[in-house]
N, C-alpha and C positions, 0 to 999 in steps of 0.2 A: 649571055647569061645575065639574069637580073637578080637583084636582091629585094627582100621584103622583110617587114618586121614579123618576128615569129616568137610565140610564147614557148618557153622551154621549162619543163617541170623537173625538180630535183627531189630526190628523197634521201632524207637523213634519218639514219637508224641510231637508236640509243638502247643499248641493252644493259640493264641492271638487275641485280637479283630480285629486286621488288617489283619491277615492271619492265615491259618492252614498249618503247614508244617509237612510233615512225611519223615523221613530219613531211608533208608535200609543200614545197615552196614554188612559186611561179616567178620567172624573170623574162624580160623581153630583150631580144638582140637580133642584129641584122645577119641573116644567114643566107648562103647561096640556096637558091630553090634547087631542090632535088626531088626525084621521083618519090612518092610516098610508098614506103615499104617498111615491113617489120622484120626485124632480124632476131633469131633466137640468141644470137650472140650479144644482143644489147646489154649494156652494163646494168647490173642490178641497182645501181645508184641513179639511173635515169628512168624516168617514167616515159613509156610509149605505150600506146593503146595496143591491147592484146597481149602484152608480155606477161602482165601479172594476172594470175588466176588464183582461186582459193586454194587449189591443190598445190600450186608452186609456192604460194605464200606460206603454207604450213610446212612444205619441204624446206623452205629457206629458213624458218624459225627453228625446225629440228636440227637442220645443219649447224646451227649455231648453239645448239644445246638446249633450247627452249622446249620444255616437255610438259609444262604445267600452267594452268590458268588462262587458257585461250578464251578470248572474247570474240565469238564469231560474228555478233552484231558489229563490232568495231572493224573486223576484217572486211565484212561486206561493205560498210561505209567506205573504207580505204580504197576497195577496188573500184569505186566510182571515180576516183581520180581528182576529187575536189581538194583544193588546197586546205590544209588544216593539219591538226595533230590527232593522232589516234594511238590509243592504248590497246595493243593487240593481245597483251597477256598481262595478268597480275598475279602476284604472289598471294597465297592464302595466309593472312597473318596469324600468328599464334594467339590463342586465347589465354591471357595471362592468369596465373593462379590468383586465388582470393586469399587475402591476409586473414589470420585468425581474428575473430572479433568477439565481443560479448553481446548476447541477446538479452537485453534487460527486461526483467519481468516487473519492475517497479519504476517509478519516476525518479530520475537522478538529478534533475534539475528543477529548481523552483519556478513557479510561473504564477501570474496574477490573472485570475479568471475575469477580473473587471475589465481587462483590456480585450476580451473576446466578445463582449456583449454588443449587440447591434444597436444602432441608434434608437430604434423603436422600442427596445426593451427598457424595463425599469431597472436601474442599475443599483445594486445593494453595495454601497460603498463600505460596509462593514465586512463584506466577504473578504476573507483573508488570502494572502499569498500562500499557495500551496507549497509547503516546504518538504523537501525529500526526507522523510522519516519512516522507519520500518519497525515492526514488532520483532521480537526475538523469534528465531527458528523461522525465518522468512526465506524463501528462494528469492535471491536478488537477481540472479541471471544465469544463463546457460552459456558456456564456452563453445563457440563454433570453431572447431579446428581449421587450419589452413587448407586450401585445396591447390593440387599441383598444377593445374592448368593443361591445356591441350597444345601440342605442337602445331605449327603451321607448316608451309612448304613453299620454297621460293619458285621462280619461273624455271629454274634449271632442274627442279625435282629434289632439291636438298631440303632437309628438315629445318625449320626455324624453331628453335628452342623457346619455350615460353618463359617468362619471369615466374618463378616459384612464389607461392604465398608465403608470407613471412609469419613466423611465431608471434605470439603475443605474451609478454612478461606480465603476469598479474601478481601484484604485490598486496597480500592480505594484511591489512592493518588490524588495529584493535576491534574486536567485536565482529570479525569476519573469519569464515572458514571456507577454504576452496577444496572441494573434493575432485582431485585430478582423475580419479578412475571414472567417476560418473560425468565430469565436466561440468559440474554445478557449483554455485556460489552461494553460500548461506550466511545470514546473520546469526551471530551467536548471542545477542542481546538487543533489546529495544534501544533506539536512538536515532540521532541525526545522520543521514547517510551523506557521506562525503566521498565524491568520485573525481579523480584527477587523472587526465590522460596526457602523456607527453610522448610523441612518436609511438613506439611499440611497447610502451610501458603504461599500465593502468594500476593506479594505487586506489585501493577501496578501504574505507573505514567507516564503522558505525560508532560515532562518538556518543558517549552516554548522556552528555549535557549540551544543549544548544543555548547560547547567550543571545538574547534580543537586546540590542543597545538602543535605548530610548523608550518612550512611551508606547503603549499599545493604544492606538488611536485610528481615526479614519485613514490617516496616511499609510499605516501599517496594515489594517485590516485585522480581523479576528486571528487568533493563532490556534492551531489544532496540530498536534504532532504526537509521535511515539517517542518515549524516552523521558528525560528529564529537561526542564527548562528554567533558565534564569532570565528574569526581566529587569534590566537595569533602568527602571523609570516607573512610571505610574500606569495603571490600567484606567482608561478614561471611560466616561459615561457611554453606556450602551454596547460595550465591547465584550467579547467572550474569549475565554482562554481555556484550552484543554491540553493536558499532557497526561500520557498514560503512566508516568512515574512521578517523580517529585516536581513541584513548582516552588520557585523562590522568587518573590517580588520584592525588589529592594526599595520601592516607593509605596504609594497607597493604592487604594481601590475605590472608585467612584462610580456608583450605580452600574455595576458590572457583574458578570457571571464568570466564576473560576471554578475549574474542576481539575483536581489532581488525583491521579490514580493511586497515588502513595502520599507522601508527606506534602503538606502545604505550609509555607512560611511567608507572612507578609510583615515586612520591616516597619511600614508605615501604618496609617490608620484605614479603617474599612467603613465606608458610608453607603447605606442604602444598597447593599450588594448581597449576592448569595454566593457563598464559598462551600465547596464540597471537597472532602478528602476521602478517597476510596469510592463510595457511592451512597446515594440516599435511596436507592431502589430496593436494596435488600439488606436484611439484618445479617449478623454473622450466621445465625442459624440457617437463614435462607441460603446464603453463599455455600455453607457446608452441604446443605441439602441438595443444591444444584449439582455440586461436584460428585456427591454421592450417587445421584440419579444418573449422571452420565456415566459413571463407572459401572453401575448395575446394568444399564442398558447395553453398554458395549459387551459386557460378559454374556448377556443374553443372546445377543446377535451372533456371537461365536458359537454358543450352544445350539442355536437354531441352524446354523450352517452345518454343523455336525449331524443333527437330525435329519436334515434334507439329503444327506448322502444315502440314506435308505430309500430306494426307488419308490416302494409302496407308500411309505409316509409322505414322501414328497408329493405325490399325486393327491393324497388326501388333504394336504394343507391348502389345497384350492378351495375346500369347503370353509367358509368363515367362521362357522361355529366350531369345527374341528381345529381350525387355526388358532382361534381364541382359546380353546381348552389346552392346546399344547403350551401356548404362550404363558397361561397362567400356571401351568404345572411347572414350567422352566422357571417362573418367577418365584416359586417356592424355594428354589435353591438359593436365592438372595435374602431369605428370611423376610423381615418386615421392612427392610430398607427401602425397596422400590415403592411400595404403597405409602409408607410414611412421607417420603420425599415428594411424591406426586401430590399428596394432600397438603403438605406444607407450602408447596410451590404454587398451588392452583390460583390464588389471588394474583400473585405476581405475574404468572404466564398468561393468565386472562387478561390482565392490562397490557402486557407487552405484545401479545399476539392476538389481534382482534379481527382479522379478516384474511382472505386469500388462502393460497395454498399452505402457508405455514400454519394458519389456524386449523386447517384439516389434519396436519401432521399432529398437532397438540392433541386434538379431539381423539385422534386414532390411539394415542398412547393411554388417554384417560379410559376410553371404552374397553381397551384391551385388558386392563388390569384392575379397574375399579368400576366403570360405568356399566351401562346397559350392554345388551348384545349388539354385535356388529350388524351392519346393514347387509342384506343378501344382494342387494343391487349393486353394491361396489365393495366386493370382498377385497381385503387388503392382501398384498403379496409381500414377500420377502423384501422386494425393492422398496415398497412403501414403508415398511418398518425401518429399513436401513436409512431412508431419507429422514424419518422422524428421529432417529438417534442421531444422525448428522446435525440436524437442526438443534437438538439439545446441546450437542457438543459445541456448536458454534455460539450459542448463548453463554455456555459455561466459560468459554474462553475470555469473555468480557468481564467475568467476575471470578477470577482465580482465588484460591484460598488465601494466597499471599496478601490479598488486599487487607485481610483482617489485622495481620501482625504489622504491615508496613504503613497503615493509615495513621496519621497524626496532624495536627494543626497547631500553629503558633502564630500569634499576632500581637500588636501593641495595643490596639483600641479599635473598638467597634461600636457604631451607632446605627440603629435601625437596620441592623444587618441579620441575615439567616446563615447560620453556620452548621453544617452537618458532617460528621465524621464517624468512621467506624472505630477509630482509636482515640487516644487522649487529645484534649484541647487545653492549650495553655495560653492565657492572656496576661500580658505584661502590665498593662495599666488599668484597663476597665471596659465595661460594657454598659451601654445605655439604650434601653428599650430594644433589646436584641433577643434572638432566639437561638439556643444551642441545642442540638439533638446529637448525641454520641453514645456509642455502646462502650465506650471506655470511661475515663475519668475526666473531670474539668477542674482546673486549677486557675484561679484569677488572682493575681497578686495585688490588684487594686480593688475597685468597687464594681458592684452590679446594681444598677438602678433600673427598676422595671424589667418587663420582658419575662422570658421563660428559659429555664435551663432544665434539660433532661440529660443526666449523665447516669448511665446504667451501673456503673461501678463506683460511683460516689463523687462527691464535689468538696473542694477545698477553696474557700471564698475568703478574702481579707475584710471585705465590707459588703453586706447585702442590704439593699433598700436604701431609704433616705430619711432624714429627720421629719420631713414633711409627710411621711407615711405612703410612699409609692409602693403599690402591690408588686411584689417580686417573687416569683415561683420558682422552687427548685425541686425537682423530682429525681429520685433514684430508685433503682430496683430493691426488691426485698432482699435484705442482707447487707446492703450497701450503707455507707456512713456518709454524714454531712459534717464538715468542720467549718465553723464560722468565727473569724476573729472578732467580728463585730456584726450585729444583726439589729435592724430597726424594726419598729412596729410595721405590721402589714407584710412582712416576709412570711411566705408560706412555704413549708417544707413538707413534701409528700414522699414517704417511703412505702414502697408497695402500694397498698390500698389505704394506708393510714395517713392522716394530715395533722400538721402541727402549725398553728398561726401564732406568730409573735405579737404580743400586745404591749410589749415594753422593750426598751433598748437592753440588749444582752451582749457580753463580751466573752470570747473564748469558750465557745460551747461546742459540744459534739452531740449530733443526734443520731440515734439508730433505733432499730426496732427490737423491742424486748418484751416478751410475753403478750404479743398482739397489740402493743401500743408503742408509741414513739417515746423513748426515753431521752431526756436532755441532760447531759452532764457538762459540768464546768470543768475545764482542763487548764 
């Protein structure tokens, strides 16, 4: 009998719920030489050629309760008998549920667009940081409810329960409404959007006022936002500031452009700048006409939808002449409101809408109700009319009637400035070579030297003009009054179409229109 070196293979099984692993290892030992034979009784922990087959391997797994997740490619590789580790079965993992979340419809984080520009682009360093602010009645986000997930299965055929999705606790702060039935989040006012999330709680607030600490400069960029704004510093040269509601600047303004949708207050001085409270695009008459036009068009659209319910009429509306006739007939239900509003607004809308699809919509409205016949080549449809109504509604949202009552301006001093307001303008110290246009009143507690003031409802000025005879023009509407505590020569007062020029210094005078001429009274 002789001995020889022989390689022996051992099989190690590891059964776990998540997987079945088998490892083939090789060891060398001195064994007595025996005839080569295969025994069916060979231990399952030993590897011998011919003992393991795919059928026996599956039977062996099933005998130990393995029912799921067979990997046949791994089994075939194992049957080749090479040393190594083989995963013969794997569990199917569960698909965990998805946590509830908010799908945001607006930006909730500020970002600086200057950081996104390529090296080859010309960078506008005045482009401001985009701040998360929203108008009133804005859809902020949609609540996506949690999902339950899908169970898995371990190798023994037992279910593996998924982790369920967790609920989200949404805390609605000031200026926010959560409609739990619809799963929607709305802003109830304009302002600065503040969103904070900690674990499974989201706090949402629309703050009415955003405070900018420091100057508005190249470092901060321009500021444009919904709601009210407080600037704790100056607005520097070349910068722009816009807020849909109030703006309060605690410093001065230097060669800048400021627009406040409502009240505008500047604690410091204004130099070579343009300030707007409300808008300078439309007068109060225009704003009212725009909102009246929107209302009339919406009512017409509803009437037209009722008319279209008649099948025969609906078919005839495809004829542009018939369509125009129906629309003009329906327009009679609105009295003169619609036509008068269109005529009042034509100069404004012609300037605002100069090209493209929006221009076509504006022309459609004009031709429908006032202008010439509609084109046979491009007959309008109800959809065309509805889109034109939507365009007017969008424009009117930028000029709500509330602008008229909420507009006002107050500042300390202005030089070479242009000031526009729908409401009253109040100047604490004085104006030098500046222009004011307001549909309210102007009150200057100090001097006005040079420049022009148009105050539709009247003016009250402590000192107008200068001893040197600087031409200073004060205009008011017919029926308004001008009060001057002191007026120097070359001060010109215009009331309606009448003009009065001071040729000598006068004190404590009131000017008003009487019997088609300007009457000057000492008070």
